[in-house]
C-alpha positions as CSV (number, residue, x, y, z in Angstrom):
1,M,-115.8,-11.9,-124.8
2,L,-118.1,-13.4,-122.8
3,G,-120.9,-11.6,-125.4
4,C,-119.4,-12.2,-128.5
5,T,-120.8,-15.1,-130.8
6,D,-119.0,-15.6,-133.6
7,P,-117.2,-19.0,-133.3
8,V,-114.4,-17.9,-135.1
9,Q,-113.6,-15.0,-133.0
10,V,-113.9,-16.9,-130.1
11,L,-111.6,-19.5,-131.3
12,L,-108.9,-16.5,-132.0
13,H,-108.8,-15.2,-128.7
14,V,-108.2,-18.8,-127.0
15,V,-105.3,-19.2,-129.7
16,C,-104.2,-16.0,-128.7
17,H,-103.7,-16.7,-125.0
18,C,-101.7,-20.1,-126.1
19,E,-97.6,-20.2,-125.0
20,D,-96.2,-18.2,-127.7
21,D,-93.3,-20.5,-128.1
22,Q,-96.2,-23.3,-129.3
23,L,-98.0,-21.6,-131.5
24,S,-97.5,-18.4,-133.7
25,I,-100.7,-16.8,-135.4
26,L,-100.9,-15.6,-138.7
27,S,-102.7,-12.6,-140.2
28,P,-105.3,-13.4,-143.1
29,C,-102.9,-10.9,-144.9
30,S,-100.5,-13.3,-145.3
31,S,-102.5,-15.9,-146.7
32,V,-103.4,-13.6,-149.5
33,L,-99.7,-13.0,-149.9
34,G,-99.6,-16.4,-150.9
35,V,-98.1,-17.6,-147.4
36,S,-99.7,-21.2,-147.3
37,Q,-100.1,-25.0,-146.9
38,Y,-102.1,-25.2,-149.9
39,G,-99.6,-24.2,-152.9
40,D,-100.8,-21.6,-155.2
41,R,-104.5,-22.7,-155.3
42,P,-106.6,-19.5,-156.1
43,A,-109.3,-18.7,-153.6
44,S,-111.5,-16.4,-152.5
45,A,-112.0,-14.9,-148.9
46,A,-114.7,-17.0,-147.9
47,S,-112.3,-19.7,-148.6
48,Y,-109.6,-17.8,-147.1
49,G,-111.5,-17.8,-143.9
50,S,-112.5,-21.2,-143.5
51,V,-109.0,-22.9,-144.2
52,I,-107.2,-20.2,-141.8
53,V,-109.7,-21.7,-139.0
54,Q,-109.2,-25.0,-139.9
55,E,-105.3,-25.0,-139.6
56,R,-105.7,-23.2,-136.0
57,V,-108.3,-25.8,-135.0
58,T,-105.7,-28.6,-135.9
59,T,-102.9,-26.8,-134.5
60,L,-104.9,-26.3,-130.9
61,V,-105.6,-29.9,-130.5
62,K,-102.2,-30.9,-131.2
63,L,-100.8,-28.1,-128.6
64,F,-103.5,-29.8,-126.2
65,K,-102.8,-33.5,-126.6
66,A,-99.2,-32.6,-126.0
67,R,-100.2,-30.5,-122.8
68,T,-102.1,-33.9,-122.0
69,V,-99.0,-35.7,-122.4
70,R,-96.8,-33.7,-120.3
71,K,-99.5,-34.0,-117.6
72,K,-99.6,-37.3,-117.3
73,E,-95.8,-38.0,-117.4
74,K,-95.3,-35.2,-114.5
75,L,-98.0,-37.3,-112.3
76,M,-96.3,-40.3,-113.5
77,D,-92.8,-39.3,-112.6
78,P,-93.0,-36.5,-110.2
79,D,-89.0,-36.0,-109.5
80,D,-89.2,-34.5,-112.9
81,S,-89.9,-30.9,-112.7
82,E,-90.4,-28.4,-115.4
83,E,-87.2,-26.2,-116.5
84,D,-88.9,-23.2,-115.5
85,S,-89.9,-24.4,-111.9
86,P,-88.5,-21.6,-109.2
87,Q,-86.0,-23.2,-107.5
88,A,-86.6,-24.2,-103.9
89,S,-84.5,-21.9,-100.6
90,P,-81.6,-23.5,-99.3
91,A,-82.5,-25.7,-96.3
92,K,-81.6,-24.1,-93.1
93,A,-79.1,-26.5,-90.6
94,P,-80.8,-27.5,-87.6
95,P,-79.3,-25.5,-84.3
96,P,-76.5,-27.5,-82.4
97,P,-77.2,-28.6,-79.4
98,E,-77.0,-26.8,-75.6
99,E,-74.1,-28.5,-74.8
100,D,-72.3,-27.7,-77.9
101,M,-73.8,-23.7,-77.7
102,K,-71.4,-23.2,-74.4
103,D,-68.1,-23.6,-76.5
104,I,-69.1,-21.6,-79.0
105,P,-68.4,-17.5,-78.9
106,A,-71.6,-15.1,-78.3
107,T,-71.7,-12.8,-81.2
108,V,-73.3,-9.5,-81.5
109,E,-76.2,-9.9,-83.5
110,E,-76.5,-7.3,-85.9
111,E,-79.4,-4.8,-85.8
112,A,-81.5,-2.6,-88.0
113,E,-79.9,0.6,-87.9
114,E,-82.0,3.4,-86.6
115,Y,-82.1,6.9,-87.2
116,W,-83.2,10.0,-85.3
117,D,-85.0,12.6,-87.2
118,F,-83.1,16.1,-86.5
119,Y,-85.0,19.0,-87.8
120,G,-85.7,16.7,-91.3
121,Y,-81.8,15.6,-90.7
122,P,-81.3,12.1,-90.2
123,I,-79.3,10.9,-87.6
124,K,-77.7,7.5,-87.5
125,I,-78.2,6.4,-83.7
126,L,-74.8,4.4,-82.1
127,K,-75.7,1.7,-80.4
128,L,-73.3,0.1,-77.8
129,P,-72.1,-3.7,-77.9
130,K,-73.9,-6.0,-75.4
131,M,-71.3,-6.1,-72.0
132,P,-70.4,-9.2,-70.5
133,P,-71.7,-10.7,-67.7
134,L,-71.4,-9.2,-64.0
135,P,-69.8,-11.9,-61.6
136,S,-72.4,-13.3,-59.1
137,W,-70.9,-11.1,-56.2
138,L,-70.8,-8.0,-58.2
139,Q,-74.3,-8.7,-59.5
140,T,-75.8,-8.6,-55.8
141,I,-74.3,-5.8,-54.8
142,V,-75.7,-3.8,-58.4
143,D,-79.0,-5.4,-57.4
144,Y,-79.2,-4.2,-53.6
145,R,-81.8,-1.9,-52.8
146,F,-81.5,0.3,-49.8
147,P,-84.1,-0.4,-47.6
148,S,-86.9,2.0,-46.8
149,S,-87.2,0.5,-42.8
150,I,-84.4,-0.6,-40.7
151,D,-84.6,-3.2,-37.9
152,P,-81.7,-1.7,-35.3
153,Y,-81.9,-4.8,-33.2
154,T,-81.5,-7.5,-35.9
155,D,-80.4,-6.1,-39.4
156,L,-76.7,-6.9,-39.7
157,V,-76.4,-4.0,-42.1
158,Y,-76.9,-1.6,-39.6
159,V,-74.4,-2.8,-37.6
160,V,-71.8,-2.5,-40.5
161,W,-72.6,0.9,-40.4
162,L,-72.6,2.0,-37.0
163,F,-68.8,0.4,-37.5
164,F,-68.0,3.1,-39.7
165,V,-69.5,5.9,-37.3
166,M,-67.4,4.2,-34.6
167,M,-64.1,4.5,-36.4
168,A,-65.1,8.4,-37.2
169,W,-65.3,9.0,-33.7
170,N,-62.9,7.7,-32.7
171,W,-60.6,9.2,-35.2
172,N,-61.4,12.5,-33.8
173,V,-62.0,11.4,-29.8
174,W,-58.2,10.2,-30.1
175,L,-56.7,12.8,-32.3
176,I,-58.7,16.0,-31.6
177,P,-56.8,16.0,-28.4
178,V,-53.1,14.9,-29.9
179,R,-53.8,18.0,-32.9
180,W,-54.5,20.6,-30.0
181,A,-51.7,19.9,-27.9
182,F,-48.6,18.5,-29.3
183,P,-47.9,20.3,-32.6
184,Y,-48.1,17.8,-35.4
185,Q,-50.6,19.9,-37.0
186,T,-48.5,22.5,-39.6
187,A,-49.4,24.6,-43.2
188,D,-47.7,22.1,-44.6
189,N,-50.1,18.3,-43.8
190,I,-53.4,20.4,-42.8
191,Y,-55.0,19.4,-45.8
192,W,-54.4,15.6,-44.7
193,W,-56.2,16.7,-41.4
194,L,-59.1,18.3,-43.2
195,L,-59.6,15.6,-45.7
196,M,-60.2,13.5,-42.6
197,D,-62.6,15.5,-40.9
198,Y,-64.6,16.1,-44.0
199,T,-64.8,12.3,-44.6
200,C,-65.8,11.8,-40.9
201,D,-68.5,14.7,-41.1
202,L,-69.9,13.1,-44.6
203,I,-70.4,9.7,-42.3
204,Y,-72.2,12.0,-39.7
205,I,-74.3,13.6,-41.9
206,T,-75.1,10.3,-43.3
207,D,-76.3,8.9,-40.7
208,I,-78.2,11.9,-39.6
209,L,-80.1,11.9,-42.9
210,V,-80.4,8.4,-44.3
211,F,-79.8,6.0,-41.7
212,Q,-81.6,7.2,-38.5
213,P,-84.4,8.3,-39.9
214,R,-85.1,4.9,-41.3
215,L,-85.0,3.1,-37.4
216,E,-88.1,1.4,-37.2
217,F,-89.4,1.8,-33.5
218,V,-92.3,0.4,-31.2
219,R,-95.1,2.7,-30.5
220,R,-98.3,1.2,-28.2
221,G,-96.9,-2.6,-28.6
222,D,-96.6,-2.0,-32.9
223,I,-93.8,-1.6,-35.0
224,V,-94.0,1.3,-36.8
225,C,-92.2,0.8,-40.4
226,D,-93.9,4.1,-41.8
227,K,-91.3,6.9,-43.8
228,K,-93.0,9.7,-42.3
229,D,-93.3,8.0,-38.6
230,M,-89.9,6.8,-38.4
231,R,-88.7,10.8,-39.8
232,D,-90.8,12.3,-37.1
233,N,-89.7,9.4,-34.0
234,Y,-86.4,10.3,-34.7
235,M,-86.8,14.1,-34.4
236,T,-88.5,13.9,-31.2
237,T,-85.4,11.8,-29.8
238,E,-83.2,12.9,-27.5
239,R,-80.1,11.9,-29.5
240,F,-81.4,14.1,-32.8
241,K,-82.0,17.0,-30.2
242,V,-78.3,16.8,-29.1
243,R,-76.7,16.4,-32.0
244,L,-78.7,19.2,-33.7
245,K,-77.4,21.6,-30.6
246,L,-73.8,20.2,-31.0
247,H,-73.8,21.1,-35.0
248,C,-75.7,24.5,-34.3
249,F,-73.2,25.4,-31.2
250,F,-70.0,24.2,-34.1
251,L,-71.1,26.3,-36.6
252,L,-71.6,29.5,-34.1
253,T,-68.6,29.4,-32.1
254,R,-66.1,27.3,-34.4
255,L,-63.9,27.0,-31.2
256,V,-64.0,23.0,-31.4
257,D,-65.6,20.5,-33.7
258,N,-68.7,19.1,-30.9
259,A,-70.5,17.7,-33.7
260,K,-68.2,14.8,-33.8
261,I,-68.7,13.9,-29.9
262,L,-71.2,11.1,-31.1
263,Y,-70.9,9.0,-27.9
264,M,-74.4,7.7,-28.0
265,A,-73.3,6.0,-31.7
266,F,-69.6,4.5,-29.7
267,F,-72.2,2.8,-27.2
268,E,-74.8,1.6,-29.7
269,F,-72.5,0.0,-31.9
270,N,-71.1,-2.0,-28.6
271,D,-74.4,-3.1,-27.3
272,R,-75.6,-4.5,-31.2
273,L,-71.6,-6.0,-31.4
274,E,-72.3,-7.8,-28.5
275,A,-75.9,-9.1,-29.1
276,V,-74.3,-10.8,-32.2
277,M,-71.2,-12.2,-30.9
278,K,-70.9,-15.9,-29.5
279,K,-68.2,-15.0,-26.9
280,A,-69.4,-11.2,-26.0
281,Y,-67.1,-11.5,-23.2
282,I,-63.8,-10.8,-25.0
283,Y,-64.7,-7.9,-27.1
284,R,-65.9,-6.2,-23.5
285,V,-62.1,-7.4,-22.0
286,I,-60.9,-5.4,-25.0
287,L,-63.4,-2.4,-24.6
288,T,-62.0,-1.8,-21.3
289,T,-58.8,-2.1,-21.9
290,S,-59.1,0.7,-24.5
291,Y,-60.4,2.9,-21.8
292,L,-57.5,2.2,-19.7
293,L,-55.0,3.5,-23.0
294,Y,-57.4,6.2,-23.5
295,S,-57.2,7.6,-20.2
296,L,-53.6,7.4,-20.7
297,H,-53.7,9.1,-23.8
298,I,-55.5,11.8,-22.4
299,N,-53.4,12.6,-19.7
300,A,-50.2,12.3,-21.8
301,C,-51.5,15.2,-24.2
302,L,-52.4,17.1,-20.3
303,F,-49.1,16.5,-19.1
304,Y,-47.4,17.8,-22.8
305,W,-49.4,20.9,-22.9
306,G,-48.4,21.4,-19.1
307,S,-45.2,20.9,-20.6
308,D,-45.4,23.7,-23.4
309,Y,-47.3,26.4,-20.6
310,E,-44.0,26.1,-18.2
311,G,-41.6,25.9,-20.5
312,L,-39.6,22.8,-22.0
313,G,-36.8,21.7,-20.3
314,S,-37.2,24.2,-18.0
315,T,-37.5,22.3,-14.9
316,K,-36.7,18.5,-14.2
317,W,-40.7,17.7,-13.8
318,V,-41.5,18.8,-17.3
319,Y,-40.6,17.6,-20.5
320,D,-37.4,18.5,-21.8
321,G,-38.2,18.2,-25.9
322,R,-35.7,15.4,-26.5
323,G,-36.9,11.9,-28.6
324,N,-40.3,11.3,-29.6
325,S,-42.5,13.5,-27.7
326,Y,-46.2,11.7,-27.1
327,I,-43.8,8.6,-26.0
328,R,-42.1,10.4,-23.6
329,C,-45.1,12.0,-22.1
330,Y,-47.1,8.6,-22.3
331,Y,-44.6,7.3,-20.1
332,F,-44.7,9.8,-17.9
333,A,-48.7,9.1,-17.7
334,V,-48.1,5.3,-17.4
335,K,-46.0,6.0,-14.4
336,T,-48.7,8.9,-12.9
337,L,-52.1,7.2,-13.5
338,I,-51.2,3.7,-12.2
339,T,-49.0,5.1,-9.7
340,I,-46.1,3.4,-9.9
341,G,-44.1,6.7,-9.1
342,G,-40.1,7.2,-9.6
343,L,-40.8,10.8,-10.9
344,P,-39.1,13.9,-10.6
345,D,-40.3,16.0,-7.8
346,P,-42.8,19.3,-9.2
347,T,-41.7,22.3,-8.0
348,T,-43.7,25.4,-8.9
349,V,-47.1,25.9,-7.8
350,F,-48.5,24.9,-11.0
351,E,-46.4,21.5,-11.4
352,I,-47.6,20.3,-7.6
353,T,-51.1,21.2,-8.5
354,F,-51.0,19.1,-12.1
355,Q,-49.2,16.5,-10.0
356,L,-51.4,16.0,-7.2
357,V,-54.7,16.1,-9.4
358,N,-53.0,13.2,-11.8
359,Y,-52.5,10.9,-8.9
360,F,-56.1,11.4,-7.4
361,V,-57.8,10.8,-10.7
362,G,-55.4,8.2,-11.3
363,V,-56.2,5.8,-8.3
364,F,-59.9,6.5,-8.9
365,A,-58.9,5.5,-12.8
366,F,-57.5,2.8,-12.1
367,S,-59.5,1.1,-9.4
368,I,-62.3,1.4,-11.5
369,M,-60.6,0.0,-14.3
370,I,-59.6,-3.4,-12.5
371,G,-63.0,-3.6,-10.8
372,Q,-64.5,-3.8,-14.1
373,M,-62.2,-6.3,-15.7
374,R,-62.7,-8.5,-13.1
375,D,-66.3,-8.2,-13.6
376,V,-66.1,-8.8,-17.5
377,V,-63.9,-12.0,-16.4
378,G,-66.2,-13.0,-14.2
379,A,-69.4,-13.1,-16.2
380,A,-67.4,-14.5,-18.9
381,T,-66.7,-17.7,-16.1
382,A,-69.8,-17.8,-14.1
383,G,-71.3,-20.9,-15.9
384,Q,-68.0,-22.5,-15.5
385,N,-67.6,-21.7,-11.4
386,Y,-71.0,-22.5,-11.4
387,Y,-70.7,-25.9,-12.5
388,R,-67.1,-26.4,-10.4
389,A,-69.7,-25.2,-7.2
390,C,-72.3,-27.9,-7.9
391,M,-69.4,-31.0,-8.4
392,D,-68.0,-29.6,-5.1
393,N,-70.6,-29.4,-3.2
394,T,-71.8,-32.7,-4.3
395,I,-68.4,-34.7,-4.0
396,K,-68.4,-32.8,-0.2
397,Y,-71.8,-34.5,0.3
398,M,-70.8,-38.0,-0.9
399,T,-67.5,-37.8,1.0
400,S,-69.4,-37.1,4.4
401,Y,-71.6,-39.8,3.8
402,H,-68.7,-42.3,2.6
403,I,-70.8,-42.8,-0.8
404,P,-68.6,-46.0,-2.8
405,K,-65.4,-44.7,-4.4
406,E,-67.3,-46.4,-7.6
407,V,-70.5,-44.0,-7.3
408,Q,-68.2,-41.1,-6.9
409,N,-66.4,-41.5,-10.0
410,R,-69.9,-42.0,-12.1
411,V,-70.9,-39.1,-10.6
412,K,-68.0,-37.1,-11.6
413,T,-68.4,-38.8,-15.3
414,W,-71.6,-37.8,-15.0
415,Y,-71.0,-34.0,-14.4
416,D,-68.0,-33.6,-17.1
417,Y,-69.5,-35.3,-20.1
418,T,-73.3,-33.1,-19.4
419,W,-70.9,-30.1,-19.1
420,K,-69.1,-31.1,-22.5
421,I,-72.3,-32.1,-24.6
422,Q,-74.8,-29.3,-23.3
423,G,-72.8,-26.7,-21.4
424,M,-75.2,-26.4,-18.6
425,L,-76.5,-28.9,-16.0
426,D,-80.0,-28.2,-16.3
427,E,-82.1,-27.1,-19.5
428,Q,-85.1,-26.3,-17.7
429,E,-83.2,-23.5,-16.0
430,L,-82.5,-21.7,-18.9
431,L,-86.0,-21.8,-20.4
432,I,-87.9,-21.5,-17.1
433,Q,-87.6,-17.5,-17.1
434,L,-88.6,-17.5,-21.0
435,P,-92.9,-17.2,-22.0
436,D,-94.5,-20.4,-22.9
437,K,-95.1,-19.2,-26.5
438,M,-91.0,-18.7,-26.5
439,R,-90.7,-21.9,-25.1
440,M,-92.2,-23.9,-27.5
441,D,-90.8,-22.4,-30.3
442,M,-87.6,-23.4,-28.8
443,A,-88.5,-27.0,-27.9
444,V,-90.0,-27.4,-31.8
445,D,-86.6,-26.0,-33.4
446,V,-84.9,-28.1,-31.5
447,N,-86.5,-31.9,-30.8
448,Y,-89.3,-31.8,-33.5
449,Y,-87.2,-33.1,-36.0
450,I,-86.2,-36.1,-33.3
451,V,-90.1,-36.3,-32.2
452,S,-91.6,-36.5,-35.7
453,K,-89.8,-39.4,-36.5
454,V,-91.1,-41.7,-34.3
455,A,-93.9,-44.3,-35.4
456,L,-96.1,-44.0,-32.5
457,F,-96.6,-40.2,-32.8
458,Q,-97.4,-40.5,-36.7
459,G,-100.6,-39.4,-37.4
460,C,-101.3,-37.9,-34.1
461,D,-102.5,-34.0,-33.8
462,R,-99.4,-31.7,-34.3
463,Q,-100.5,-29.3,-31.5
464,M,-100.4,-32.3,-29.5
465,I,-97.2,-33.3,-30.5
466,F,-95.8,-29.5,-29.5
467,D,-97.4,-29.6,-26.2
468,M,-95.8,-32.9,-25.8
469,L,-92.3,-31.4,-26.8
470,M,-92.5,-29.0,-23.7
471,R,-92.8,-31.6,-21.1
472,L,-90.3,-33.5,-22.4
473,K,-86.8,-33.9,-20.0
474,S,-83.5,-34.6,-20.9
475,V,-82.1,-37.0,-19.2
476,V,-77.8,-38.7,-19.4
477,Y,-77.3,-41.6,-18.7
478,L,-73.9,-43.2,-18.5
479,P,-72.4,-46.7,-19.8
480,G,-73.8,-49.4,-17.7
481,D,-77.0,-47.5,-16.4
482,F,-79.8,-49.2,-16.0
483,V,-83.0,-47.3,-17.6
484,C,-85.9,-49.4,-16.3
485,K,-85.6,-52.9,-14.3
486,K,-87.7,-55.4,-14.4
487,G,-90.6,-55.0,-11.7
488,E,-90.6,-51.3,-11.6
489,I,-94.1,-49.4,-11.7
490,G,-93.9,-47.5,-15.1
491,R,-94.1,-44.0,-14.9
492,E,-92.3,-42.7,-17.9
493,M,-91.9,-43.0,-21.7
494,Y,-88.2,-42.6,-23.2
495,I,-87.6,-41.5,-26.8
496,I,-83.9,-41.8,-27.2
497,K,-82.5,-38.9,-28.4
498,Q,-79.0,-39.8,-28.7
499,G,-76.7,-43.1,-27.8
500,E,-78.2,-46.7,-27.3
501,V,-79.8,-48.7,-25.2
502,Q,-79.9,-52.5,-24.8
503,V,-82.7,-55.0,-23.5
504,V,-80.7,-57.4,-21.4
505,G,-81.6,-60.6,-19.5
506,G,-80.3,-63.8,-18.3
507,P,-79.0,-65.0,-14.9
508,D,-76.2,-62.1,-14.7
509,L,-78.4,-59.6,-17.0
510,K,-75.4,-60.3,-20.0
511,T,-77.8,-61.7,-22.3
512,V,-79.2,-58.9,-24.9
513,F,-82.1,-59.3,-26.4
514,V,-82.4,-56.3,-28.8
515,T,-80.5,-53.0,-29.5
516,I,-82.7,-49.8,-29.9
517,R,-80.9,-47.0,-31.1
518,A,-81.7,-42.8,-32.0
519,G,-85.2,-42.2,-32.5
520,S,-87.2,-45.1,-31.1
521,V,-89.7,-45.1,-28.3
522,F,-90.1,-47.9,-25.4
523,G,-92.1,-47.8,-22.4
524,E,-94.8,-46.5,-24.0
525,I,-97.5,-49.4,-23.3
526,S,-97.1,-48.7,-19.5
527,L,-97.7,-45.5,-20.2
528,L,-100.7,-45.6,-21.9
529,A,-102.2,-48.5,-19.7
530,G,-105.4,-47.6,-17.8
531,G,-104.5,-49.1,-14.4
532,G,-102.3,-51.5,-13.0
533,G,-100.3,-54.1,-15.0
534,N,-98.3,-51.4,-15.5
535,R,-95.0,-52.8,-14.2
536,R,-91.8,-53.1,-16.1
537,T,-90.7,-56.2,-17.3
538,A,-87.8,-56.0,-19.5
539,N,-84.0,-54.5,-17.8
540,V,-83.1,-51.7,-20.3
541,M,-79.4,-51.1,-20.0
542,A,-77.5,-48.0,-21.7
543,H,-74.9,-49.4,-24.1
544,G,-72.8,-46.0,-23.9
545,F,-73.6,-42.5,-23.2
546,A,-77.0,-42.0,-23.5
547,N,-79.4,-39.2,-23.9
548,L,-83.1,-40.0,-23.7
549,F,-86.3,-37.8,-23.4
550,I,-88.4,-38.8,-20.8
551,L,-92.1,-38.0,-20.8
552,D,-93.7,-38.5,-17.1
553,K,-97.2,-40.0,-17.5
554,R,-99.4,-37.3,-15.5
555,D,-97.9,-35.0,-17.8
556,L,-98.6,-37.1,-21.0
557,S,-102.5,-37.3,-19.1
558,D,-103.3,-33.9,-18.8
559,I,-102.1,-33.4,-22.9
560,L,-104.0,-36.3,-24.0
561,V,-107.3,-34.6,-21.9
562,H,-107.2,-32.2,-25.1
563,Y,-107.0,-34.6,-27.6
564,P,-109.3,-37.1,-27.4
565,E,-108.8,-38.7,-31.3
566,S,-104.9,-38.8,-30.7
567,Q,-105.4,-41.0,-27.1
568,K,-107.6,-43.2,-29.0
569,L,-104.7,-43.4,-31.9
570,L,-101.9,-43.8,-29.7
571,R,-103.7,-46.0,-27.5
572,K,-104.6,-48.6,-30.4
573,K,-101.0,-48.9,-31.5
574,A,-99.7,-49.5,-28.3
575,E,-102.2,-52.6,-28.3
576,T,-101.5,-53.8,-31.5
577,K,-97.7,-53.6,-31.6
578,E,-96.0,-56.5,-32.6
579,T,-93.5,-58.6,-30.8
580,A,-91.0,-59.1,-33.5
581,E,-90.0,-55.3,-33.3
582,V,-88.9,-55.4,-29.9
583,I,-87.4,-59.0,-29.4
584,P,-86.8,-61.3,-33.2
585,D,-87.6,-64.7,-33.1
586,R,-85.2,-66.9,-32.2
587,P,-84.0,-69.4,-34.9
588,E,-85.3,-73.3,-34.7
589,T,-83.1,-75.6,-33.7
590,P,-80.5,-77.4,-36.4
591,K,-81.4,-81.1,-37.8
592,L,-78.3,-82.0,-37.0
593,F,-78.3,-81.0,-33.4
594,K,-81.6,-83.0,-33.3
595,A,-80.3,-86.0,-34.8
596,A,-76.7,-85.8,-32.6
597,L,-78.5,-85.5,-29.0
598,V,-81.1,-88.2,-30.6
599,V,-78.1,-90.4,-31.1
600,T,-76.5,-89.6,-27.7
601,E,-79.5,-90.3,-25.7
602,Q,-80.0,-93.7,-27.4
603,A,-76.5,-94.4,-26.8
604,G,-77.0,-93.4,-23.1
605,I,-74.3,-90.9,-23.4
606,K,-74.5,-87.8,-21.2
607,G,-72.5,-85.1,-21.7
608,T,-71.5,-81.8,-23.6
609,F,-74.8,-82.0,-25.9
610,A,-77.0,-83.2,-23.2
611,K,-76.0,-80.0,-21.2
612,M,-76.4,-77.9,-24.7
613,K,-80.1,-79.2,-25.0
614,E,-80.9,-78.1,-21.4
615,G,-79.1,-74.5,-21.5
616,Y,-80.6,-74.4,-25.4
617,K,-84.4,-74.6,-23.5
618,L,-84.0,-72.8,-20.4
619,T,-82.7,-69.9,-22.7
620,E,-85.9,-70.4,-25.2
621,T,-88.0,-70.0,-22.1
622,E,-86.7,-67.1,-20.7
623,V,-86.7,-65.2,-24.6
624,N,-90.3,-66.5,-24.7
625,S,-91.9,-65.1,-21.1
626,T,-89.8,-62.0,-21.8
627,R,-91.3,-61.7,-25.2
628,M,-94.6,-62.4,-23.8
629,H,-94.4,-59.3,-20.8
630,L,-92.7,-57.0,-22.8
631,H,-95.7,-57.0,-25.0
632,E,-97.8,-56.5,-22.7
633,H,-96.6,-54.2,-20.5
634,T,-93.7,-51.9,-21.4
């Protein structure tokens, strides 16, 4: 059409592209047949063409005008839309808040079905519904992964596993003699015995294949965690060789299940359990008692075997076959090993020999058990015995030198309180055996939190504080004890760990100027003084039981030599310390009180007000003096 130059064809093309419901195109034949707006007027072919063009142009102009009017109305009123305009999609409701979502039950989202092509045939893949979340404790078990290496000294999982190994070992150690001597294993219950035997064997095999090859070990000072090295190390240990020999012997001979005699696991479990228990002596007492009971158990089994060998009820000495066989034989073992006596005399050579061996072994076994029990109880009460010995020696010393009763009571109180709070009399005796690095770690864990809160040491070198913690000495003061007195040479600095102290003064040392609580420090100015002028100018007394850290001047000087910046900072803080932090200013005399004093003086009355004035002046002077000296030298 772009190449067409005929104007009639152009107009016809434009008209034909108009809307069908608004414009209908008439063919030339319709005009020839008389369908025209001009009636029956005759026309030539040319006149017919011009008339058609004129009509179509007029109609086209009307259509354009109508379209223009509609567009204007639409622009003027945007809410009015055409009937044929597409409808908007419905708006989605906003999601509910998170709080409301918790109350809405979870629904399984419908997912698109998936198919699997099986040799050209689609097979629908079934999808299982989502499972509810597991509880936290069960999720922890599901997420647990077995470690690649195990620390045999600190891993609690290994201690728990040793408990199961020890229980399996005890099952066999206690019941193998019973099954050998007593007729308790029969054809009817053999399956239950075998079930327990195989369960114990499964525990042993798991220990050999899973746990033991994962135990860490030390080689030339390094902790080895490599799987291959740990496995090779276990295969070279005496424990593995003994187990291997016992297993091979059992498989070849089938005489006795020697593979179950895993005594090493039993003693290893005892060592690990005692290491993690707070009161290990209780377990040691139980263990020693179990040794005695097991000795009686073995003797009871041997006695039934001997009675069966001689014939049940054949003599007065053997078991007669009445009652519970195990209880009767155990009763015989108790009377024999503990040498109680009162048993029938043996008659045959076998009975006499058996009884002689019983008495001989019983005397030694019972003596060993009693001695071991004494050692266990003695070790459990060693600390208490040391405390009692120190206290008794101190009381004996004070009595021999006729120390006043009041002082003796205070010494006893100090012993009782120190032992009750600390469980020991001197912490340094316990820590002196440890290396310096371990002592520092323990001191940091115990005391760093308290010392770090002291304002004097804030900003100092951290390592300097660590070194200072190792030099601190813990001292307990009783109620009424003087920590330092006025006029003494200041050689120590004090940090209050627990309790309170008071700065006192007055004629009878009953006036309390200030109370210093836990976390505070005093005496640091005298400690940091260069030389001279380091006498105490205040009396500091313990208000109740007070536990103080004491730092000696010589120790602090040795530490600060290596930390010059911290030394400058401490001296600056000591020099600029405000007196108001120690003793607050006393309030001024009330105006009414001053007016009353003036009236009494003018009236010549000397009495209560005059005495109060003199006492007030005396107290104020003493306080000011104490404040000045404390600021300079404490």
